[in-house]
DOVEX-960649 format. One record per residue: x, y, z of N, C-alpha, C, O in turn; residue in three letters. Coordinates in steps of 0.1 Angstrom, whole numbers, padded with zeros to 4 digits, always signed. Layout:
XYZXYZXYZXYZALA...
This chain:
-0277+0219+0054-0269+0211+0060-0269+0197+0051-0268+0196+0039MET-0271+0185+0062-0276+0177+0050-0284+0172+0038-0292+0180+0033GLY-0284+0162+0032-0295+0158+0022-0294+0170+0011-0304+0171+0003GLY-0283+0179+0010-0286+0188-0005-0279+0178-0016-0272+0168-0014LYS-0282+0186-0029-0274+0175-0039-0268+0185-0044-0272+0197-0042ALA-0254+0181-0053-0249+0196-0061-0245+0185-0076-0235+0178-0075THR-0250+0186-0084-0246+0182-0097-0232+0187-0101-0228+0199-0102THR-0226+0175-0104-0213+0180-0111-0207+0177-0123-0201+0167-0121VAL-0204+0182-0136-0199+0177-0145-0182+0173-0146-0172+0179-0143ALA-0183+0160-0153-0172+0150-0154-0164+0149-0165-0171+0143-0173LEU-0153+0153-0170-0149+0151-0182-0148+0137-0188-0137+0133-0193PRO-0159+0127-0189-0156+0115-0192-0171+0113-0200-0182+0113-0195TYR-0168+0113-0213-0183+0112-0221-0195+0117-0221-0205+0113-0227ARG-0192+0131-0211-0207+0139-0211-0210+0136-0204-0219+0143-0201GLY-0207+0128-0195-0220+0125-0183-0218+0133-0172-0207+0137-0170ARG-0225+0134-0166-0229+0137-0150-0226+0128-0139-0227+0116-0141VAL-0223+0134-0126-0227+0126-0115-0235+0135-0105-0232+0147-0103THR-0248+0125-0095-0250+0137-0082-0240+0135-0072-0241+0123-0067THR-0235+0140-0068-0228+0144-0056-0235+0149-0044-0238+0161-0043ALA-0240+0139-0035-0249+0143-0025-0240+0143-0016-0230+0137-0016LEU-0246+0155-0007-0243+0163+0006-0247+0150+0018-0258+0145+0018ALA-0238+0148+0027-0242+0137+0039-0253+0140+0043-0256+0151+0047PRO-0262+0128+0040-0276+0128+0045-0275+0129+0061-0284+0138+0063PRO-0271+0127+0069-0272+0137+0078-0267+0146+0088-0258+0151+0081ARG-0267+0151+0097-0259+0164+0104-0245+0164+0101-0237+0155+0104ALA-0243+0175+0095-0227+0174+0091-0222+0178+0102-0229+0186+0109THR-0206+0172+0105-0197+0167+0111-0184+0177+0107-0177+0184+0114ALA-0184+0174+0095-0170+0183+0091-0173+0195+0076-0179+0192+0066VAL-0168+0204+0078-0175+0211+0065-0161+0219+0059-0156+0227+0067ALA-0155+0218+0049-0144+0227+0044-0148+0232+0029-0153+0226+0020LEU-0142+0244+0031-0149+0252+0026-0140+0259+0020-0132+0266+0028THR-0137+0261+0006-0130+0267-0003-0114+0266+0002-0108+0277+0002GLY-0108+0257+0004-0093+0255+0012-0079+0254+0001-0073+0243-0001LEU-0076+0266-0004-0064+0267-0013-0049+0267-0002-0049+0266+0010THR-0043+0267-0007-0029+0267-0002-0021+0269-0013-0027+0265-0024THR-0008+0275-0015-0002+0279-0024+0014+0272-0015+0015+0271-0003HIS+0023+0270-0024+0032+0268-0021+0042+0270-0029+0045+0261-0036ARG+0050+0283-0031+0059+0287-0042+0048+0292-0051+0038+0300-0049GLY+0051+0286-0062+0042+0289-0074+0033+0279-0082+0026+0279-0093ASP+0036+0268-0067+0026+0253-0070+0011+0258-0061+0011+0263-0049VAL-0001+0257-0067-0015+0250-0057-0013+0239-0051-0010+0230-0059CYS-0013+0236-0042-0009+0226-0035-0029+0222-0032-0035+0211-0033VAL-0031+0230-0030-0053+0227-0027-0056+0237-0032-0052+0248-0028THR-0065+0233-0043-0070+0243-0051-0088+0244-0050-0096+0237-0054ASP-0091+0255-0043-0105+0251-0035-0110+0242-0033-0114+0238-0043ALA-0113+0234-0024-0113+0222-0018-0122+0224-0007-0121+0229+0005VAL-0136+0217-0015-0148+0218-0005-0159+0207-0004-0166+0203-0013THR-0158+0203+0007-0169+0194+0004-0170+0192+0020-0161+0195+0027PHE-0180+0186+0025-0191+0183+0041-0187+0165+0042-0185+0158+0032GLU-0186+0158+0061-0186+0150+0056-0200+0146+0076-0201+0150+0088ILE-0206+0139+0070-0219+0137+0078-0213+0129+0095-0202+0124+0097GLY-0222+0132+0102-0219+0125+0112-0222+0109+0110-0231+0103+0104THR-0209+0101+0118-0209+0087+0117-0213+0083+0102-0222+0076+0098GLY-0200+0091+0091-0199+0088+0078-0184+0083+0077-0176+0088+0085GLU-0179+0075+0071-0163+0072+0069-0162+0075+0050-0166+0073+0039VAL-0152+0082+0059-0154+0096+0042-0135+0093+0040-0125+0092+0047PHE-0138+0092+0029-0121+0093+0020-0116+0103+0012-0122+0110+0005GLY-0104+0103+0013-0095+0110+0004-0088+0102-0006-0077+0100+0000LEU-0087+0098-0015-0081+0089-0028-0078+0095-0039-0083+0100-0049LEU-0062+0092-0034-0057+0104-0044-0039+0094-0044-0034+0087-0035GLY-0033+0098-0059-0017+0091-0056-0008+0103-0044-0012+0112-0037PRO+0000+0099-0045+0011+0107-0035+0015+0120-0042+0020+0120-0053ASN+0011+0130-0035+0016+0145-0043+0005+0155-0045+0006+0167-0046GLY-0010+0144-0044-0024+0151-0045-0025+0160-0038-0033+0168-0042ALA-0019+0163-0028-0028+0172-0013-0033+0167-0007-0041+0174-0001GLY-0033+0153-0004-0041+0144+0006-0039+0150+0020-0047+0155+0028LYS-0025+0149+0021-0021+0153+0038-0015+0164+0041-0010+0166+0051THR-0016+0175+0027-0018+0193+0033-0031+0193+0037-0031+0200+0047THR-0043+0189+0035-0054+0189+0035-0061+0185+0052-0068+0190+0061LEU-0054+0173+0049-0053+0169+0068-0051+0175+0075-0057+0176+0086VAL-0036+0183+0070-0031+0192+0081-0039+0203+0084-0041+0207+0096ARG-0046+0211+0073-0052+0220+0075-0070+0217+0081-0078+0226+0083GLN-0071+0204+0083-0085+0202+0084-0080+0200+0102-0090+0203+0108LEU-0072+0196+0108-0066+0196+0119-0064+0206+0127-0065+0207+0140VAL-0061+0216+0119-0056+0230+0125-0041+0231+0131-0039+0237+0142GLY-0029+0224+0122-0016+0219+0121-0012+0236+0112-0002+0243+0115VAL-0020+0237+0104-0014+0240+0089-0030+0250+0080-0040+0246+0074LEU-0024+0268+0083-0035+0272+0081-0040+0276+0067-0033+0285+0062ARG-0046+0274+0062-0048+0279+0046-0048+0291+0039-0053+0298+0046PRO-0042+0299+0025-0040+0311+0026-0055+0313+0023-0058+0325+0022ASP-0066+0306+0022-0077+0310+0017-0092+0297+0023-0088+0285+0025GLU-0105+0299+0025-0110+0290+0031-0110+0290+0048-0103+0296+0056GLY-0123+0279+0050-0122+0276+0061-0127+0261+0067-0135+0254+0060SER-0122+0258+0078-0126+0244+0088-0134+0244+0095-0130+0246+0107VAL-0149+0241+0095-0157+0235+0104-0159+0223+0111-0165+0215+0103THR-0156+0218+0126-0162+0209+0131-0171+0209+0138-0170+0219+0146LEU-0181+0204+0140-0193+0201+0145-0198+0216+0147-0202+0220+0157LEU-0198+0222+0137-0204+0242+0141-0195+0250+0144-0199+0262+0144GLY-0178+0248+0146-0171+0256+0154-0160+0258+0140-0156+0251+0131ARG-0158+0268+0143-0145+0274+0132-0135+0272+0140-0132+0279+0150ASP-0125+0257+0133-0115+0254+0139-0100+0259+0128-0089+0256+0132VAL-0102+0266+0116-0092+0271+0108-0080+0278+0113-0081+0289+0117THR-0065+0268+0113-0058+0272+0119-0055+0271+0137-0045+0273+0143GLY-0068+0266+0141-0065+0260+0156-0068+0249+0158-0079+0242+0158ASN-0050+0244+0160-0051+0228+0163-0057+0226+0178-0064+0217+0183SER-0054+0238+0183-0056+0235+0202-0076+0234+0197-0079+0224+0204ARG-0086+0238+0191-0099+0238+0190-0105+0228+0183-0117+0225+0182ALA-0094+0222+0176-0097+0211+0165-0094+0200+0175-0097+0188+0174ALA-0089+0203+0183-0080+0188+0190-0091+0183+0204-0091+0172+0209SER-0098+0193+0207-0112+0189+0213-0121+0182+0207-0129+0177+0214GLU-0121+0181+0193-0130+0175+0191-0127+0158+0182-0134+0148+0184HIS-0119+0160+0177-0108+0150+0169-0097+0140+0177-0092+0143+0188LEU-0094+0127+0170-0077+0122+0171-0075+0120+0159-0081+0115+0149ALA-0065+0125+0161-0055+0126+0146-0046+0116+0146-0039+0114+0156TYR-0045+0108+0134-0032+0101+0130-0025+0102+0121-0028+0098+0110LEU-0010+0109+0124-0003+0114+0114+0004+0102+0107+0001+0090+0111ALA+0012+0103+0096+0021+0088+0090+0024+0085+0102+0018+0076+0108GLN+0037+0094+0108+0045+0088+0114+0041+0100+0129+0038+0112+0131THR+0044+0087+0138+0041+0091+0153+0052+0095+0162+0049+0098+0174GLU+0064+0096+0159+0076+0090+0168+0076+0098+0180+0088+0099+0184PRO+0067+0105+0187+0069+0110+0202+0067+0097+0210+0071+0096+0222ALA+0060+0088+0203+0056+0076+0212+0066+0061+0209+0062+0051+0213LEU+0079+0063+0201+0083+0049+0198+0092+0046+0209+0096+0034+0210HIS+0096+0054+0217+0104+0049+0228+0095+0047+0239+0101+0047+0249GLU+0082+0044+0242+0077+0038+0249+0070+0022+0247+0064+0019+0237LEU+0070+0014+0258+0061+0001+0256+0046+0007+0251+0041+0018+0255PRO+0041-0005+0239+0031-0003+0231+0018+0001+0243+0009+0010+0239VAL+0017-0005+0255+0006-0007+0266+0003+0006+0271-0009+0011+0272GLY+0015+0011+0274+0021+0025+0283+0015+0037+0272+0006+0045+0274LEU+0022+0037+0262+0020+0042+0247+0006+0048+0249+0003+0059+0252ALA-0006+0034+0246-0013+0037+0242-0028+0047+0255-0037+0055+0253VAL-0023+0039+0270-0028+0044+0283-0026+0057+0284-0034+0065+0289GLU-0014+0061+0279-0006+0077+0282-0017+0085+0276-0021+0095+0280SER-0020+0079+0267-0025+0090+0254-0039+0091+0258-0044+0102+0256VAL-0048+0078+0264-0061+0083+0268-0059+0087+0283-0069+0090+0290GLY-0046+0087+0288-0050+0101+0305-0049+0110+0297-0060+0112+0292ARG-0042+0118+0291-0038+0129+0282-0050+0132+0275-0049+0143+0270CYS-0060+0126+0274-0072+0128+0269-0085+0130+0279-0097+0132+0276ARG-0080+0128+0291-0088+0128+0302-0094+0117+0310-0102+0119+0320GLY-0090+0104+0306-0093+0095+0311-0085+0092+0326-0073+0095+0330LEU-0097+0085+0332-0087+0078+0346-0084+0069+0344-0090+0061+0336SER-0068+0067+0356-0061+0054+0354-0071+0040+0347-0071+0034+0336LYS-0078+0040+0363-0085+0027+0359-0094+0024+0343-0094+0014+0337ALA-0100+0035+0338-0108+0036+0326-0097+0037+0312-0099+0033+0300THR-0085+0042+0316-0076+0042+0306-0070+0027+0301-0069+0020+0291ALA-0066+0025+0318-0068+0008+0310-0073-0002+0307-0070-0010+0299GLY-0080-0001+0312-0096-0008+0308-0098-0006+0292-0105-0015+0286ALA-0093+0003+0287-0099+0009+0275-0082+0004+0263-0082+0000+0252ALA-0070+0006+0271-0061+0003+0260-0064-0013+0261-0065-0020+0251THR-0065-0020+0276-0065-0033+0270-0074-0042+0258-0073-0052+0251THR-0085-0032+0261-0097-0038+0251-0090-0037+0234-0088-0046+0226ALA-0087-0022+0234-0076-0016+0219-0070-0031+0213-0074-0037+0204LEU-0057-0032+0225-0051-0039+0220-0051-0055+0215-0045-0062+0207LEU-0062-0057+0225-0072-0069+0221-0078-0070+0207-0077-0080+0200ASP-0085-0057+0203-0086-0058+0193-0083-0054+0179-0089-0050+0169GLU-0070-0056+0183-0061-0046+0167-0050-0064+0164-0044-0069+0155LEU-0053-0070+0181-0041-0078+0176-0027-0077+0186-0018-0084+0186GLY-0029-0069+0192-0013-0062+0198-0013-0068+0213-0002-0065+0218LEU-0019-0074+0220-0020-0085+0236-0006-0085+0239+0001-0079+0248THR+0000-0096+0228+0015-0098+0233+0026-0092+0233+0036-0096+0238GLU+0024-0081+0228+0029-0069+0226+0029-0060+0233+0039-0052+0232LEU+0020-0057+0241+0017-0055+0252+0035-0043+0257+0037-0032+0254ARG+0041-0050+0262+0052-0048+0269+0065-0042+0260+0073-0034+0267SER+0067-0043+0250+0075-0040+0238+0077-0025+0234+0067-0018+0230ARG+0086-0022+0235+0087-0006+0232+0082-0001+0217+0083-0010+0209PRO+0079+0009+0213+0076+0007+0197+0086+0008+0193+0085+0004+0182LEU+0098+0011+0194+0105+0012+0182+0109-0002+0180+0116-0004+0169CYS+0106-0014+0189+0114-0025+0188+0106-0036+0175+0110-0046+0169ARG+0091-0027+0175+0085-0035+0170+0085-0030+0152+0087-0019+0149LEU+0084-0042+0142+0083-0040+0130+0073-0030+0124+0065-0025+0131SER+0073-0028+0112+0068-0011+0108+0050-0016+0106+0039-0009+0108GLY+0052-0029+0103+0038-0030+0105+0028-0027+0117+0019-0019+0119GLY+0034-0039+0127+0033-0040+0138+0031-0023+0150+0025-0021+0160GLU+0040-0018+0143+0043+0001+0151+0030+0007+0146+0024+0015+0153ARG+0025+0003+0133+0017+0016+0129+0002+0008+0132-0008+0012+0127ARG+0000-0003+0140-0011-0010+0145-0013-0002+0160-0024+0000+0165LEU+0000+0001+0165+0003+0007+0178-0002+0021+0175-0011+0028+0181ALA+0004+0022+0165-0001+0042+0170-0015+0043+0163-0022+0053+0166GLU-0019+0035+0156-0033+0035+0157-0043+0032+0165-0054+0036+0161LEU-0042+0025+0175-0042+0021+0190-0043+0033+0199-0051+0035+0208ALA-0033+0042+0196-0035+0052+0208-0043+0065+0202-0045+0075+0208ALA-0047+0060+0186-0052+0072+0180-0070+0066+0187-0078+0075+0189ALA-0073+0056+0188-0084+0052+0188-0090+0053+0205-0101+0054+0210LEU-0074+0053+0212-0079+0054+0229-0091+0066+0232-0091+0076+0224VAL-0098+0066+0242-0105+0079+0251-0112+0085+0233-0108+0094+0225ALA-0122+0077+0232-0135+0080+0218-0133+0093+0216-0132+0099+0227ASP-0132+0100+0206-0133+0111+0203-0144+0109+0191-0146+0097+0188ARG-0156+0123+0184-0165+0121+0179-0157+0122+0163-0165+0118+0154PRO-0147+0126+0160-0143+0126+0148-0128+0122+0148-0119+0128+0154LEU-0127+0112+0141-0112+0104+0139-0106+0105+0120-0111+0098+0111LEU-0096+0114+0119-0087+0115+0110-0077+0108+0108-0069+0108+0118VAL-0076+0103+0100-0061+0090+0102-0057+0091+0086-0064+0089+0076LEU-0042+0093+0088-0036+0096+0073-0028+0083+0071-0017+0081+0076ASP-0032+0075+0064-0024+0066+0057-0024+0050+0071-0014+0043+0074GLU-0036+0048+0076-0033+0042+0091-0033+0026+0086-0031+0018+0095PRO-0034+0022+0074-0029+0009+0071-0016+0007+0063-0014-0003+0056THR-0009+0016+0063+0004+0016+0053+0012+0005+0060+0012+0005+0072ALA+0018-0001+0053+0025-0008+0062+0024-0027+0064+0032-0036+0065GLY+0010-0025+0063+0000-0038+0070+0001-0049+0060+0004-0048+0049LEU-0003-0062+0066-0004-0071+0060-0021-0076+0054-0027-0066+0059ASP-0027-0081+0050-0037-0084+0045-0047-0086+0063-0057-0078+0065VAL-0043-0096+0072-0051-0097+0082-0048-0087+0089-0055-0091+0098THR-0042-0074+0094-0041-0064+0098-0047-0054+0093-0053-0046+0101ALA-0047-0051+0079-0054-0043+0075-0070-0050+0080-0075-0044+0089ARG-0076-0061+0075-0085-0059+0079-0089-0061+0094-0100-0066+0097ARG-0081-0057+0103-0087-0056+0117-0086-0044+0115-0097-0041+0118ARG-0080-0035+0112-0080-0022+0109-0097-0019+0104-0106-0015+0111VAL-0099-0022+0091-0113-0023+0087-0125-0020+0093-0133-0011+0093TRP-0123-0036+0103-0133-0040+0111-0135-0031+0122-0146-0031+0127ASP-0123-0021+0127-0125-0014+0133-0129+0000+0134-0133+0007+0143ALA-0127+0001+0124-0134+0016+0117-0146+0014+0114-0153+0023+0116LEU-0152+0002+0108-0167+0001+0112-0173+0002+0122-0183+0007+0124ARG-0166-0005+0132-0172-0005+0145-0177+0009+0149-0189+0011+0153THR-0167+0020+0149-0170+0029+0151-0180+0036+0144-0191+0041+0148ARG-0175+0036+0135-0192+0042+0122-0202+0038+0131-0209+0046+0136ARG-0204+0025+0133-0219+0024+0141-0221+0030+0148-0229+0039+0144ASP-0215+0032+0163-0218+0039+0177-0214+0056+0168-0208+0062+0177ARG-0214+0063+0158-0215+0076+0157-0205+0085+0154-0204+0097+0152GLY-0195+0073+0153-0181+0079+0149-0177+0083+0137-0175+0074+0129VAL-0174+0097+0132-0172+0103+0119-0156+0095+0115-0147+0091+0122THR-0157+0095+0109-0143+0088+0105-0137+0097+0084-0141+0094+0072VAL-0128+0105+0089-0118+0106+0074-0106+0097+0076-0097+0095+0084LEU-0108+0091+0062-0096+0081+0057-0088+0084+0050-0092+0083+0038LEU-0078+0088+0050-0066+0094+0037-0059+0080+0034-0053+0073+0041VAL-0062+0077+0019-0055+0064+0013-0053+0066-0001-0059+0075-0006THR-0042+0059-0008-0037+0060-0019-0045+0043-0022-0041+0037-0032HIS-0054+0039-0015-0052+0019-0019-0071+0018-0022-0080+0016-0014ASN-0070+0020-0033-0082+0010-0042-0090+0004-0032-0101+0009-0027VAL-0085-0007-0029-0093-0018-0028-0100-0012-0010-0112-0010-0007LEU-0087-0010-0002-0097+0000+0008-0106+0009+0007-0116+0008+0014GLU-0104+0020-0004-0115+0029-0006-0127+0021-0011-0138+0026-0009ALA-0126+0007-0017-0140+0005-0021-0146-0003-0008-0157+0000-0003GLU-0140-0012-0003-0139-0021+0007-0148-0012+0021-0159-0016+0026GLN-0143-0001+0026-0148+0006+0035-0154+0018+0040-0159+0022+0050VAL-0150+0025+0024-0157+0041+0032-0172+0039+0021-0174+0032+0011LEU-0177+0049+0026-0194+0056+0025-0195+0063+0015-0205+0063+0008ASP-0184+0072+0011-0184+0085+0002-0165+0084+0002-0157+0081+0010ARG-0164+0090-0012-0151+0093-0013-0148+0106-0018-0159+0109-0022VAL-0140+0115-0020-0133+0126-0024-0121+0120-0032-0113+0113-0025ALA-0119+0123-0047-0108+0120-0051-0101+0127-0057-0104+0133-0068VAL-0090+0128-0051-0083+0140-0057-0072+0142-0061-0064+0139-0053LEU-0068+0147-0071-0055+0149-0079-0047+0166-0084-0053+0176-0089ASP-0037+0165-0083-0031+0179-0082-0039+0193-0072-0044+0204-0076ARG-0038+0188-0061-0047+0196-0051-0062+0203-0056-0066+0215-0054GLY-0071+0191-0064-0082+0195-0064-0092+0179-0066-0088+0167-0067ARG-0104+0185-0065-0113+0174-0061-0121+0171-0073-0132+0177-0076VAL-0117+0162-0079-0123+0157-0095-0132+0148-0091-0129+0139-0099ILE-0138+0143-0084-0153+0137-0080-0154+0132-0068-0145+0127-0062ALA-0166+0135-0064-0168+0131-0047-0181+0126-0049-0189+0132-0055CYS-0184+0111-0042-0195+0106-0040-0194+0088-0039-0183+0084-0038ASP-0202+0080-0040-0203+0070-0030-0195+0059-0042-0198+0060-0054THR-0186+0051-0038-0177+0043-0046-0186+0035-0057-0182+0030-0068PRO-0196+0035-0052-0210+0025-0064-0213+0032-0070-0213+0027-0082GLY-0216+0046-0069-0218+0057-0083-0209+0061-0093-0210+0064-0105ARG-0198+0060-0084-0187+0067-0089-0181+0055-0104-0180+0058-0115LEU-0178+0041-0099-0177+0031-0108-0183+0028-0120-0178+0023-0130LYS-0202+0035-0116-0210+0035-0123-0207+0043-0135-0213+0040-0145ALA-0196+0055-0136-0196+0061-0143-0183+0059-0156-0178+0068-0163LEU-0180+0043-0158-0173+0034-0161-0182+0022-0164-0178+0015-0173VAL-0190+0019-0160-0197+0005-0160-0198-0001-0174-0200-0013-0175SER-0195+0008-0185-0197+0004-0199-0183-0005-0201-0183-0015-0207ASP-0171+0000-0196-0159-0002-0198-0158-0019-0192-0168-0024-0186ASP-0147-0027-0195-0138-0035-0185-0121-0031-0184-0113-0025-0192VAL-0118-0038-0174-0104-0035-0174-0094-0051-0180-0097-0062-0175ARG-0086-0048-0188-0078-0061-0192-0063-0054-0187-0058-0043-0186LEU-0059-0068-0184-0049-0068-0180-0037-0080-0185-0039-0092-0182GLU-0028-0076-0190-0015-0085-0196-0006-0082-0189-0005-0071-0183LEU+0001-0093-0189+0013-0097-0181+0022-0109-0194+0018-0119-0197VAL+0032-0103-0198+0038-0106-0204+0048-0118-0200+0047-0122-0188TRP+0058-0125-0208+0069-0136-0203+0075-0131-0207+0075-0137-0217ARG+0084-0120-0209+0094-0113-0214+0090-0100-0221+0079-0096-0218ALA+0096-0093-0230+0097-0085-0236+0086-0084-0241+0081-0094-0247GLU+0078-0070-0239+0062-0071-0248+0068-0072-0260+0080-0070-0263PRO+0056-0077-0269+0054-0079-0286+0052-0063-0291+0049-0053-0283PRO+0053-0063-0307+0049-0051-0311+0032-0052-0315+0027-0059-0324ASP+0025-0044-0307+0010-0056-0305+0003-0040-0309+0008-0032-0301HIS-0006-0035-0317-0017-0026-0316-0022-0020-0305-0026-0009-0305PRO-0022-0027-0293-0028-0025-0283-0018-0014-0272-0021-0007-0263LEU-0006-0017-0278+0004-0014-0267-0002+0005-0268-0002+0011-0258ARG-0005+0009-0277-0006+0021-0277-0014+0027-0272-0014+0039-0272SER-0025+0018-0266-0035+0022-0257-0033+0018-0246-0042+0022-0238ARG-0027+0012-0241-0020+0002-0229-0016+0012-0215-0004+0015-0217ALA-0019+0015-0208-0010+0018-0196+0005+0009-0195+0001-0003-0195LEU+0016+0009-0193+0026-0001-0194+0032+0000-0184+0036+0011-0185VAL+0035-0003-0177+0044-0010-0163+0056-0022-0164+0056-0031-0155ASP+0064-0022-0175+0074-0031-0175+0064-0044-0184+0058-0040-0194GLY+0062-0052-0182+0057-0065-0187+0043-0064-0185+0036-0072-0191ARG+0037-0053-0177+0023-0056-0177+0020-0041-0186+0027-0032-0191ARG+0007-0044-0185+0004-0037-0198-0016-0035-0188-0020-0043-0180TRP-0021-0026-0191-0035-0022-0183-0043-0016-0194-0038-0005-0197SER-0055-0020-0201-0062-0009-0211-0079-0011-0205-0084-0022-0203LEU-0083-0004-0203-0099-0002-0201-0107+0000-0214-0105+0010-0221ARG-0118-0010-0218-0119-0005-0230-0136-0012-0230-0139-0022-0224LEU-0144-0005-0239-0160-0011-0242-0158-0031-0240-0150-0038-0246PRO-0166-0035-0231-0167-0046-0231-0168-0057-0242-0165-0068-0240ALA-0172-0053-0251-0171-0065-0263-0161-0059-0268-0156-0068-0275ALA-0153-0048-0269-0140-0043-0274-0129-0055-0269-0120-0060-0275GLU-0132-0057-0257-0119-0063-0244-0123-0077-0253-0117-0083-0261ALA-0136-0079-0248-0137-0099-0255-0131-0099-0266-0124-0109-0268ARG-0133-0091-0274-0122-0095-0291-0113-0090-0291-0110-0088-0303ASP-0107-0086-0283-0091-0085-0279-0081-0096-0270-0069-0098-0270ALA-0091-0101-0263-0086-0110-0257-0088-0127-0262-0084-0138-0258LEU-0098-0123-0273-0098-0138-0285-0087-0137-0292-0080-0147-0294ALA-0086-0128-0295-0075-0122-0302-0058-0132-0301-0050-0139-0308ASP-0060-0125-0287-0049-0126-0279-0042-0140-0281-0031-0145-0283LEU-0055-0142-0279-0052-0163-0269-0053-0170-0280-0047-0181-0278THR-0059-0169-0292-0062-0175-0299-0054-0177-0313-0058-0182-0324SER-0039-0170-0311-0027-0169-0325-0013-0175-0310-0012-0178-0298GLY-0004-0173-0321+0011-0174-0316+0014-0160-0304+0024-0161-0297ALA+0006-0151-0305+0007-0144-0289+0005-0150-0278+0010-0146-0268THR-0003-0161-0279-0008-0169-0265+0003-0172-0258+0002-0169-0246LEU+0018-0179-0264+0023-0186-0261+0034-0172-0251+0042-0174-0242ALA+0032-0160-0256+0044-0148-0253+0033-0140-0236+0037-0132-0228LEU+0021-0146-0237+0013-0144-0223+0017-0150-0214+0020-0162-0216LEU+0019-0144-0202+0027-0151-0187+0008-0148-0177+0006-0154-0166ASP+0003-0144-0179-0010-0139-0176-0021-0128-0178-0021-0116-0176ASP-0032-0135-0183-0043-0119-0182-0055-0125-0172-0058-0135-0167PHE-0059-0108-0173-0075-0108-0165-0083-0098-0168-0080-0086-0168THR-0098-0102-0171-0108-0095-0172-0116-0091-0162-0124-0099-0158LEU-0116-0077-0154-0122-0075-0146-0133-0063-0150-0133-0056-0160ALA-0142-0062-0138-0154-0049-0136-0143-0037-0136-0131-0038-0139THR-0151-0024-0133-0139-0015-0132-0138-0010-0118-0146-0011-0109PRO-0126-0004-0117-0125-0002-0100-0126+0014-0102-0129+0022-0111THR-0120+0017-0086-0123+0033-0088-0108+0038-0095-0108+0049-0102LEU-0097+0031-0093-0085+0038-0106-0093+0039-0118-0095+0051-0122GLU-0097+0031-0125-0107+0036-0138-0111+0051-0135-0107+0062-0138ASP-0124+0046-0125-0123+0062-0122-0116+0072-0127-0117+0079-0136VAL-0110+0070-0117-0097+0080-0114-0091+0084-0128-0094+0095-0131TYR-0082+0076-0139-0079+0077-0148-0090+0082-0161-0086+0086-0172VAL-0105+0082-0155-0114+0088-0165-0114+0099-0164-0115+0107-0173ALA-0114+0101-0154-0115+0119-0147-0103+0124-0154-0108+0134-0160LEU-0094+0124-0156-0080+0125-0157-0071+0124-0150-0061+0129-0155GLY-0069+0120-0141-0059+0112-0131-0045+0112-0133-0041+0115-0145GLY-0039+0111-0126-0028+0103-0133-0023+0090-0127-0020+0091-0116ARG-0021+0072-0136-0023+0069-0129-0008+0058-0126-0004+0048-0131ASP-0002+0066-0117+0010+0063-0114+0016+0061-0102+0028+0062-0101ASN+0005+0058-0091+0006+0061-0080-0006+0052-0068-0004+0051-0056ASP-0014+0048-0073-0028+0042-0066-0022+0029-0067-0016+0025-0076LEU-0024+0021-0056-0022+0008-0048-0039-0001-0051-0050+0004-0049GLU-0037-0014-0055-0046-0017-0059-0050-0032-0046-0060-0039-0046ARG-0043-0031-0041-0044-0045-0028-0042-0039-0017-0042-0045-0007GLY
């Protein structure tokens, strides 16, 4: 189970990476999950394991198959092929069995929206078997942890989008489950609220809780995850720690250029990912330095609004492995 290593050839300069199985007891095992929707393969033989007490992530753009994969993991969608095992129990297509082991935060939780925040969280706790006193105490602690105490009596439907997302997360966290499955938990949150969520996840990891986090935010993946599976078009194109994955493109740097107006006809344009006035390039370090020196020493400098030179991110890994750089967030 734990400690196994699998060597995976990656289509980037002929390198390989070693994707380690979880270094402790396996909490989640997905084996060969394959799902078709008409002629489209939504998940394509997806296989990985998550260790007990690990924060594991699914990173990919919208449409990569992340939510489909999560719905299969929690048992509400049966794959055409493959199996899901939670804590040694096969729960493939069995949401009742899966719910005994996990708490699931979907992208929206409309069933709670008419309830006041405190009552919504406490009610979920009671449904999970907590006594009234224990559920009340747990609710108070969670609202304090996530900065929601002042909103306790306000219905979720009257909250801002970010506040409502935090309240939904509080409901997912009440009555500790050994496994948390969180689909975009920080969507719509400001920086302060997002960091509260990250701290809450780290605290639960330290208690031995296993967390599966779905995200398309590169910064979140780098800050929070112990390991990450990178998805594109329903396939796992890489699986390892963020640091090891970034080491695949460690010889490169990212050059970001923002032009004041219409970008010029410059040789770098053909090599850049262009988003309006913003160009993004991944270049060997020496070449990037030369390019930046050229751009800032001539007439082109007056056309630049901003530029940055940075070390690689998981976004660079994603693109290097053949992913589409059109829907990952950086902050």
